[in-house]
C-alpha positions as CSV (number, residue, x, y, z in Angstrom):
1,M,13.6,-213.2,-58.6
2,E,11.7,-213.8,-55.0
3,E,14.7,-212.6,-53.1
4,L,14.6,-209.2,-55.3
5,Y,10.7,-208.4,-54.3
6,R,11.6,-209.3,-50.7
7,R,14.0,-206.4,-51.2
8,I,11.9,-203.5,-52.1
9,T,11.2,-201.3,-49.5
10,R,8.0,-199.9,-48.7
11,S,8.8,-196.6,-49.9
12,Q,9.9,-198.0,-53.3
13,L,6.5,-200.0,-53.5
14,S,4.9,-196.2,-52.8
15,M,7.0,-194.8,-55.8
16,L,6.0,-198.0,-58.6
17,I,2.7,-197.2,-57.7
18,A,3.0,-193.4,-58.0
19,L,4.7,-194.1,-61.7
20,L,2.2,-196.8,-62.8
21,T,-0.5,-193.7,-62.0
22,I,1.2,-191.1,-64.1
23,S,2.4,-193.8,-66.7
24,F,-1.0,-195.3,-68.1
25,P,-3.3,-192.6,-68.5
26,P,-6.5,-192.6,-70.2
27,L,-5.5,-190.7,-73.7
28,A,-8.2,-189.5,-76.3
29,A,-8.4,-190.8,-80.0
30,E,-5.2,-188.4,-81.9
31,T,-5.9,-187.5,-85.3
32,D,-2.8,-187.8,-87.8
33,S,-2.6,-184.4,-88.0
34,E,-2.5,-183.7,-84.4
35,K,0.1,-186.0,-84.1
36,K,2.1,-184.6,-86.6
37,N,1.9,-180.8,-85.2
38,F,1.9,-182.1,-81.4
39,G,4.1,-185.2,-80.9
40,T,3.7,-188.2,-79.4
41,F,4.2,-189.6,-75.9
42,G,5.7,-192.9,-74.5
43,G,7.8,-194.1,-71.9
44,S,8.6,-197.1,-69.9
45,L,8.6,-198.7,-66.2
46,L,11.6,-200.7,-64.8
47,M,12.7,-203.0,-61.9
48,A,15.7,-204.0,-62.2
49,S,18.0,-206.1,-59.0
50,D,20.4,-202.8,-58.6
51,Y,20.5,-199.4,-60.4
52,M,24.1,-198.8,-61.6
53,F,25.5,-195.7,-63.3
54,R,28.5,-195.9,-64.9
55,G,29.9,-199.2,-63.3
56,I,29.0,-197.8,-59.5
57,S,25.5,-198.8,-57.8
58,N,23.8,-195.7,-57.2
59,S,21.2,-198.3,-55.0
60,N,23.8,-199.6,-52.4
61,L,23.4,-203.1,-53.8
62,R,19.1,-202.9,-53.5
63,P,16.6,-203.5,-56.3
64,Q,15.6,-200.2,-58.6
65,V,12.5,-199.0,-59.2
66,Q,13.0,-196.5,-62.4
67,G,10.4,-194.5,-64.6
68,D,10.2,-192.5,-68.0
69,F,7.9,-190.6,-69.2
70,N,8.5,-188.7,-72.7
71,W,8.0,-186.8,-75.8
72,S,8.9,-186.8,-78.8
73,H,8.5,-184.6,-82.1
74,E,9.0,-186.1,-86.0
75,G,11.4,-183.1,-86.2
76,G,13.6,-184.2,-84.1
77,L,12.8,-182.8,-80.5
78,Y,12.2,-184.7,-77.5
79,A,12.1,-184.2,-73.8
80,G,11.3,-186.0,-70.7
81,V,11.6,-186.9,-67.2
82,W,13.1,-190.2,-65.7
83,A,12.9,-191.1,-62.0
84,S,14.4,-194.1,-59.6
85,N,15.1,-194.7,-56.0
86,T,18.6,-194.0,-54.9
87,D,20.6,-194.9,-51.4
88,F,23.6,-193.0,-51.7
89,G,25.2,-189.7,-50.7
90,G,23.8,-189.3,-46.7
91,D,20.5,-189.2,-45.1
92,G,17.4,-188.1,-47.1
93,N,18.5,-188.6,-50.8
94,S,16.4,-191.7,-51.4
95,M,15.2,-190.5,-54.8
96,E,16.7,-189.5,-58.2
97,I,14.4,-187.1,-60.5
98,D,15.9,-185.7,-63.8
99,P,14.3,-183.9,-66.1
100,Y,16.0,-183.7,-69.9
101,I,15.8,-182.4,-73.2
102,G,17.5,-182.9,-76.6
103,F,17.4,-183.0,-80.3
104,S,18.1,-186.3,-82.7
105,R,18.0,-186.4,-86.3
106,D,19.1,-188.9,-89.4
107,I,22.1,-187.8,-91.3
108,G,20.8,-187.6,-94.9
109,E,20.3,-190.9,-96.8
110,S,23.0,-192.6,-94.5
111,N,22.9,-195.3,-91.5
112,F,23.8,-192.3,-89.1
113,N,22.0,-190.6,-86.6
114,F,23.3,-188.1,-84.3
115,D,21.8,-187.4,-80.8
116,I,22.2,-184.0,-78.6
117,G,20.9,-183.0,-75.3
118,Y,21.0,-182.0,-71.5
119,W,20.5,-184.1,-68.6
120,S,19.7,-182.7,-65.3
121,Y,20.2,-185.3,-62.2
122,N,18.3,-184.2,-58.8
123,Y,18.0,-185.6,-55.5
124,P,15.4,-184.0,-53.7
125,G,15.6,-184.3,-49.8
126,S,19.1,-184.9,-49.7
127,E,20.6,-183.1,-46.8
128,L,23.8,-182.4,-49.7
129,R,23.7,-180.0,-52.8
130,L,24.5,-183.0,-55.2
131,D,22.3,-181.5,-57.9
132,Y,24.2,-180.7,-61.8
133,A,23.9,-181.6,-65.5
134,E,25.2,-182.8,-68.6
135,V,25.6,-182.1,-71.8
136,Y,25.9,-185.0,-74.2
137,T,26.1,-186.3,-77.8
138,Y,25.7,-189.6,-79.6
139,L,26.6,-191.0,-83.2
140,N,24.7,-193.8,-84.2
141,Y,25.2,-196.4,-86.9
142,E,23.1,-198.8,-87.7
143,S,23.8,-201.3,-90.3
144,G,21.8,-204.7,-90.5
145,K,21.9,-206.4,-87.3
146,F,24.4,-204.3,-86.2
147,S,25.1,-201.1,-84.4
148,A,27.5,-198.8,-82.8
149,S,27.1,-195.8,-80.6
150,P,29.8,-193.1,-79.4
151,S,29.1,-190.6,-76.9
152,V,30.4,-188.0,-74.7
153,W,29.1,-186.6,-71.6
154,W,30.2,-183.2,-70.1
155,T,29.7,-181.4,-66.8
156,D,31.3,-178.4,-65.5
157,N,30.3,-179.6,-61.6
158,Y,30.2,-183.1,-61.1
159,F,27.8,-184.2,-58.8
160,G,27.0,-180.6,-57.5
161,E,28.5,-178.3,-54.6
162,D,29.1,-180.4,-51.9
163,F,31.0,-183.3,-53.7
164,L,33.6,-182.3,-56.6
165,D,32.4,-178.3,-56.3
166,D,33.6,-176.6,-59.7
167,V,35.2,-179.4,-60.8
168,S,34.4,-180.7,-64.4
169,A,34.4,-184.1,-65.9
170,L,33.7,-185.8,-69.0
171,A,32.6,-189.2,-69.5
172,Y,33.0,-191.3,-73.0
173,E,31.9,-194.5,-74.5
174,V,31.1,-196.5,-77.0
175,T,28.5,-199.5,-77.4
176,L,28.0,-201.7,-79.6
177,G,25.0,-203.9,-80.3
178,Y,24.0,-206.8,-82.3
179,E,20.7,-208.3,-83.0
180,F,21.2,-212.4,-83.1
181,C,17.5,-213.2,-83.8
182,E,13.8,-210.6,-84.0
183,G,13.9,-209.8,-80.1
184,L,17.0,-211.3,-78.8
185,A,19.9,-208.7,-79.0
186,S,23.2,-208.5,-77.0
187,S,25.7,-205.3,-76.4
188,V,28.7,-204.3,-74.8
189,R,29.6,-201.0,-73.8
190,V,33.1,-199.8,-72.8
191,G,33.6,-196.0,-71.0
192,E,35.8,-194.0,-69.1
193,Q,34.9,-191.1,-66.6
194,T,37.6,-188.7,-66.2
195,F,38.0,-185.2,-64.6
196,G,39.5,-181.9,-64.4
197,S,41.0,-179.3,-62.7
198,G,43.9,-181.6,-61.3
199,N,42.0,-184.8,-60.2
200,D,43.2,-186.9,-62.6
201,D,43.7,-189.4,-60.4
202,L,40.2,-189.8,-59.5
203,D,39.5,-191.2,-63.4
204,F,38.1,-194.9,-64.0
205,T,37.1,-197.1,-66.4
206,Y,33.3,-198.7,-66.7
207,W,32.1,-201.5,-69.1
208,D,28.8,-203.9,-69.1
209,I,27.8,-206.5,-71.4
210,G,24.8,-208.4,-71.6
211,V,21.5,-210.0,-73.8
212,D,18.0,-208.3,-73.7
213,Y,15.1,-210.3,-74.9
214,T,11.8,-208.2,-76.0
215,L,8.2,-209.5,-76.7
216,G,5.6,-206.9,-77.7
217,D,5.8,-203.9,-75.0
218,W,8.1,-206.3,-72.4
219,S,11.5,-207.0,-72.6
220,I,13.6,-208.7,-69.9
221,G,17.8,-208.2,-69.3
222,L,20.4,-209.6,-68.0
223,R,23.5,-207.5,-68.0
224,W,27.3,-208.0,-66.3
225,H,28.7,-204.4,-64.8
226,D,32.4,-203.9,-64.0
227,T,34.7,-201.1,-63.2
228,D,38.5,-200.7,-62.7
229,G,40.5,-197.7,-61.1
230,V,37.3,-196.2,-58.9
231,S,39.0,-194.3,-56.4
232,P,37.4,-194.6,-52.7
233,F,36.8,-191.1,-52.4
234,L,34.4,-191.3,-55.4
235,A,32.3,-194.6,-54.3
236,N,32.9,-197.7,-51.3
237,P,34.7,-200.6,-53.2
238,K,32.0,-202.7,-52.9
239,L,29.6,-200.5,-54.9
240,A,31.8,-200.6,-58.0
241,D,33.0,-204.1,-57.7
242,G,31.4,-206.7,-60.5
243,E,28.1,-207.7,-60.8
244,M,25.3,-209.3,-62.9
245,V,22.0,-207.1,-63.1
246,F,18.9,-208.8,-63.8
247,G,15.8,-206.5,-65.3
248,V,12.3,-206.5,-66.6
249,T,11.1,-203.3,-68.6
250,R,7.6,-202.5,-69.6
251,S,7.4,-199.8,-72.5
252,F,4.3,-198.0,-73.8
């Protein structure tokens, strides 16, 4: 942990302070009718030893400070903004800000739930045009202590105009989870990132496995991330090598 804090830069600390400022605003007391009509707000803050995206480090093997602020309605609609420090893609690319919107509902009285949405990836300050967006869909199943969540993510322009311009990409994955006891759970995720427009030689698989312990609004997690078949064109091999990642999350 001491090494983790030493490696956090001044800009990352500034970002954390800003996230803390926006994440804990004074809230006026809400009546039950207001909550029902206007929904609820929430979010989280995460500090981790690396920022892993589908098995590839997006912070150059350095610590991540991540924040999420969201709104959800009992009817199923939700929206939010996710943000993190980054370190890839050329000069000026030090932050990622991702607004998103989606809709989630239970399927009748079954153990299934579906979730569809739109996620926009944005890299302000980058000299390269890397902004792009994905649409996604989840089918979630939960029974007792076991859960399963297959999902699909699709974009028509993977990592923007200055990377794979007009090349579509499809990522599909499944996450299996099990709660051992109250607060202690484990999960494993396996996925494949595929590419269209004759770029199937760039396809790769990714996976991660780990445990999380939750106590109140706090959670700590330890996960192993790895990949197979990542082309050097997509990422430096050292960024896609196996790595253990430790993180602490504060939810609100």
